[in-house]
N, C-alpha and C positions, 0 to 999 in steps of 0.2 A: 400850829406844830404839833409835829407827832411826838411824846414820848413815850423811849422803850424802859422798860423794868430794866436793871444792871441785870439782874439773874436771867434775864429774856438773852440778852446780849450776848451771856460770858457761855450763853447752853448753843445760840449759834455758832460762835466761831468755834466750837469747841466738836461740833457736826460737821462745820467747813474742813477744817484741819482733821477730822480723821478717817469722813469720807471720801480725798483726795485722794492719799496714794492707795486705799486702794482702786476705784476708779482705774489709776495708773499701771498698776499691775494689771489689773485684769483687761486692760486692755493691748499692755508689751505684751501676753501671753494668749491671746485671740490669734488664731492660726486656720487657712482655710482648706485645710484639709480635713479629711473624714475619720474620724474617730477623734477628734478634741473636742472640746467642749465650742461653738460657735458663737461671734458674737448677741446674738438673740435668745441663747440658753442652750435650745435644742435642734434636731433635726425631723422635719417632718416629713412624709410620704407623700406622694401624689402618683396612684397609678392610670392611667386612660392614651389618651390615642393625641399623637401630632394631629394639630390645624395649622399652624406656619411659622416657618425658618425663615428668620432674615438675619441680615450680619449684626441689628440691636438688640433685637430679643427672640424667644421663642417661646413661644406659645400652645401652653396643650390643654385638649376637654380632661378632667380629674371626673374620676366619676367614685372617688370615697366622698362617704357621707353623703351628704347635696352635689350632683354634680355642677361642676362651673367651670367654665374656663378664665387661666390661669397665666398670667403673662410674667416671666422670667427675665430679667433684665443682662443678666449676667446670668453665664450656662458653658460649661466643657468646648469645649472646641471636638471633640473626642466624643465618641458612644461606644460603651461595651457590648459586644455582643452574646446570648447564650457561648457561644464554642470559645471564647476566651479571645476572641481577635479586637479591632475595634475600628471604627469607620467613623470620618468626617459630620460633625453635626452639620453639616449647611449639605450633605446626601437625603437625611432623616424627609421623610416620602409622607403626605398630610393621612392623616389614618392609621398613622404604624403606632402599634401597641410599645408605649416607652413604660419605665419606671425609675420618676424621680423623685433626688433626695436634694431637700431644698431647705433653706430656713427665711423670716421674713420677719423683716426688724420695720418699724415704723413704714408698714404697707410695701417696702419694697421685695421682691422676692428676688434670691439668689441660688439657681440651682448649683448644688456642687456634682453631684455626678447622675449620670442618665443610665439606663440601661432600656434595649432593645427591648421586649419583652417577650411573655406567652402567654395569652389571654388564662389561656386553662391551668399553667404552669403554678409551679410553688416556686417560695423565695421569693431572690433579690432576681430573677429572670422572670417571674410569673404575677399573677394577679393575685393569687390565694396565699393566706398566708400560715 
């Protein structure tokens, strides 16, 4: 039979009742708009080229750091162009340079913003920072 020391039980209850309200308030404040803190804690960038676009996901070959293919299960249905115009994500062709702002939680990636990029440009619409 397992015996638990009374002080250990008190500590476990104290931790449980102090972290539950904190977790609930963080979940209530989580938003999917860029500029607020996402569920994963921070946004990440991916500069690369479109490999595939479907109704289920978008796959991008990222060239930041170690090049790799990344698949995003949710992504915006409209993409921003450098001139201020937008197009539908389904119209992106394979090989289109893009800048993706995303989060990753438990191995699942969610793209929040996708920009058609200029590989020689600077800022949001370019690959150079």
